[in-house]
C-alpha positions in Angstrom: 3.9 59.9 28.4 3.2 61.2 31.9 3.1 57.8 33.5 6.5 56.8 32.0 8.3 60.2 32.3 6.9 62.9 34.5 5.6 60.5 37.1 8.7 58.4 37.2 9.9 58.7 40.8 13.5 59.2 39.7 12.4 62.2 37.6 10.4 63.5 40.5 13.4 63.3 42.8 15.7 64.9 40.2 13.2 67.7 39.7 13.8 69.0 43.2 17.0 70.6 41.9 15.1 72.5 39.2 12.6 75.4 39.0 9.6 73.7 37.3 7.2 75.8 35.4 4.0 75.0 33.6 3.3 77.6 30.8 -0.2 78.7 30.0 0.1 78.2 26.3 -3.0 79.7 24.7 -3.9 81.6 27.9 -1.0 84.1 28.1 0.6 86.1 25.2 4.1 86.5 26.8 4.3 82.8 27.6 3.1 81.9 24.1 5.9 84.0 22.7 8.4 82.1 24.7 7.0 78.8 23.5 7.2 80.0 19.9 10.9 80.9 20.4 11.7 77.6 21.9 10.0 75.9 19.0 12.1 78.1 16.6 9.2 80.1 15.2 6.9 77.2 14.4 3.2 77.6 15.1 2.0 77.8 18.7 1.2 74.4 20.1 -0.5 73.4 23.4 2.6 71.7 24.9 6.3 72.3 24.8 9.0 70.6 26.8 12.4 72.2 27.4 15.1 72.3 30.0 16.7 75.8 30.2 19.9 77.2 31.7 19.6 79.5 34.8 19.2 82.5 32.5 16.0 81.0 31.2 17.1 81.7 27.7 19.3 78.8 26.4 17.9 75.3 26.0 20.1 72.6 27.4 18.2 69.8 25.6 16.4 69.9 22.3 12.9 71.5 22.9 10.0 69.5 21.6 6.3 68.6 22.3 7.2 66.3 25.1 10.2 64.5 26.9 9.9 61.7 24.5 11.8 63.7 22.0 15.2 64.1 23.7 14.8 61.0 26.0 14.0 57.4 25.4 12.8 56.7 28.9 12.1 58.3 32.3 15.3 56.8 33.6 17.3 58.5 30.8 15.6 61.8 31.6 16.4 61.5 35.3 20.0 60.7 34.6 20.3 63.7 32.3 18.6 66.0 34.9 21.1 64.9 37.6 24.0 65.8 35.3 22.5 69.2 34.5 21.9 69.9 38.2 25.6 69.1 38.9 26.6 71.7 36.3 24.4 74.3 37.9 24.5 73.5 41.7 22.5 76.6 42.7 21.9 77.8 46.2 21.0 75.8 49.3 17.4 74.8 49.6 15.2 77.8 49.7 12.7 78.4 52.5 9.0 78.2 51.8 8.4 81.9 52.3 11.0 82.7 49.7 9.4 80.4 47.2 5.9 81.7 47.9 2.6 79.9 47.2 2.5 78.7 43.5 -0.8 80.3 42.5 -2.7 79.7 39.2 -4.1 82.9 37.7 -7.8 82.5 38.5 -10.4 79.9 39.4 -11.6 79.3 35.8 -8.1 78.4 34.7 -7.3 76.5 37.9 -10.3 74.2 37.5 -9.2 73.3 34.0 -5.5 72.7 34.8 -6.4 70.7 37.9 -8.6 68.4 36.0 -6.0 68.0 33.2 -3.3 67.2 35.8 -5.5 64.8 37.8 -5.0 66.8 41.0 -7.0 68.5 43.6 -7.4 72.3 44.0 -6.9 74.4 47.0 -8.7 77.8 46.8 -7.8 80.7 49.1 -11.1 82.5 49.4 -11.5 86.2 50.4 -9.5 89.3 50.4 -5.7 88.7 50.6 -5.4 90.8 53.8 -8.0 88.6 55.5 -6.3 85.4 54.5 -2.7 86.4 55.0 -2.0 84.3 58.1 -3.7 81.3 56.4 -1.6 81.7 53.3 1.6 81.7 55.3 0.6 78.4 56.9 -0.4 77.0 53.5 2.8 78.1 51.9 4.8 76.1 54.5 2.6 73.1 54.0 2.6 73.1 50.2 6.5 72.8 50.1 6.6 70.2 52.8 7.8 66.6 52.0 4.3 65.3 52.8 2.3 67.6 50.5 4.6 68.9 47.8 3.0 68.3 44.4 -0.2 67.0 45.9 -2.4 70.1 45.1 -2.7 73.0 42.8 -3.6 76.5 44.2 -5.4 79.6 43.3 -7.0 82.7 45.0 -10.6 83.8 44.5 -12.9 86.6 45.8 -16.5 87.7 45.7 -16.3 88.4 42.0 -15.6 84.7 41.3 -18.3 82.7 39.5 -18.9 80.4 42.6 -21.9 78.7 40.9 -19.2 76.5 39.2 -18.1 75.1 42.6 -20.8 72.9 44.2 -20.9 73.4 48.0 -19.1 76.8 48.0 -22.3 78.4 49.4 -21.9 76.3 52.6 -18.2 76.9 53.0 -16.5 79.8 54.8 -16.7 83.0 52.9 -13.1 83.8 54.1 -10.8 80.8 54.3 -9.8 77.8 52.3 -11.6 75.3 50.1 -10.4 71.9 48.9 -12.0 71.3 45.5 -12.2 68.2 43.3 -12.9 69.0 39.7 -15.5 67.4 37.5 -15.2 66.0 34.0 -14.0 68.6 31.5 -12.5 70.9 34.2 -15.3 73.5 34.0 -16.7 72.9 37.5 -15.9 71.3 40.8 -17.1 70.3 44.2 -16.0 71.3 47.7 -14.7 68.3 49.6 -13.1 70.1 52.6 -12.8 73.6 54.0 -11.2 75.7 56.7 -11.8 79.2 58.1 -9.2 81.9 58.0 -8.6 81.3 61.7 -7.7 77.6 61.2 -4.6 76.4 63.1 -1.6 75.0 61.3 -2.2 71.6 62.9 -5.8 71.4 61.7 -5.0 72.7 58.2 -2.3 70.1 57.8 -4.7 67.3 58.8 -7.3 68.5 56.4 -4.8 68.5 53.5 -3.1 65.2 54.4 -6.5 63.5 54.7 -7.7 64.9 51.4 -4.5 63.8 49.6 -4.8 60.3 51.1 -8.5 60.0 50.1 -8.0 61.2 46.5 -8.1 58.5 43.7 -7.4 60.1 40.3 -9.6 58.9 37.5 -8.2 57.1 34.5 -9.1 59.0 31.4 -9.2 57.9 27.8 -8.7 61.3 26.1 -10.0 60.2 22.7 -13.3 59.1 24.2 -13.4 62.2 26.4 -13.1 64.4 23.3 -15.9 62.6 21.5 -18.1 62.8 24.6 -17.3 66.5 24.9 -18.3 67.1 21.3 -21.6 65.3 21.9 -22.2 67.3 25.1 -21.5 70.6 23.4 -18.5 71.4 25.7 -16.1 74.0 24.4 -13.2 75.7 26.1 -12.6 79.3 24.9 -8.9 80.2 25.3 -7.7 83.8 25.5 -5.5 83.5 22.4 -6.7 82.4 19.0 -6.2 78.8 18.2 -4.2 78.0 15.0 -6.3 77.2 12.0 -6.4 73.5 11.0 -6.0 72.4 7.5 
C-alpha cells in the first residue's frame, strides 16, 4: 500500500497543500476517540485513513483502513487531493518557525514509529532551554526541500532510558543525535551527533549526509511477526487492545 500510494511522488507533491497528521492509535485516548468517530463507532483499529475539511471534523472522502478504499491508485489519490486543495486554497506557505518542529511524544514511541516508517530518528537531547538555538536551526532544516520528510523527531532528557540507544553514552549530553532503529523498533544506534553549539552549516551537512547514506530495509511483515513471537518480543500500548475472537 505505501509503495503504491503514500510513496507515489504525485501524492507526495500534492500533500504539500495539506496538514498531514499521523495519529497514535492505541497510544492516545483522545486520538483513539477521533479514529472511532471517523470509523462510525466501529472498534478501534491500528490504522485509519481520512481526508478532512479545514475544521478537522467533516470527512471529504470515505474514511477507511487505508487509501485503497476510496482510491484505485496513487495517481487517483493525487488527482483527488489536487481538487480538494483547489477548494480550500489556504494561506501562503507558512514559515518554518510557524510550523514548529514535528516532535513525537517520547523516545520509546519515536523508536517504534521510526522503525515502522523505515525512517531515521533525530533526537534533541537535554533541557529545552539548553537546546533552544539548536532546535531553531533544526526546525528550519526539517521543512527545507532537501530534508522534508527524511527524518522523524523527538526530545529526550536525563530521565530517558538511554540504554536502548547504543552509542548514546559517547554522544554529547546536550545536543542532537541521529539514530537508526533496530528490528522491532525497541532500540536504536547512534550514527551521528552534534553538540548544542553546532552551526547551521555543520548541522545541515550532518543530516544531508545521513539521509544520503540511509538505505531502508525491505521487511516481510508476516515473517517479522513470526520471528517476534519466537523472540518473545511484545509491544505494550497504553490503551487496551480489542479482544480477538
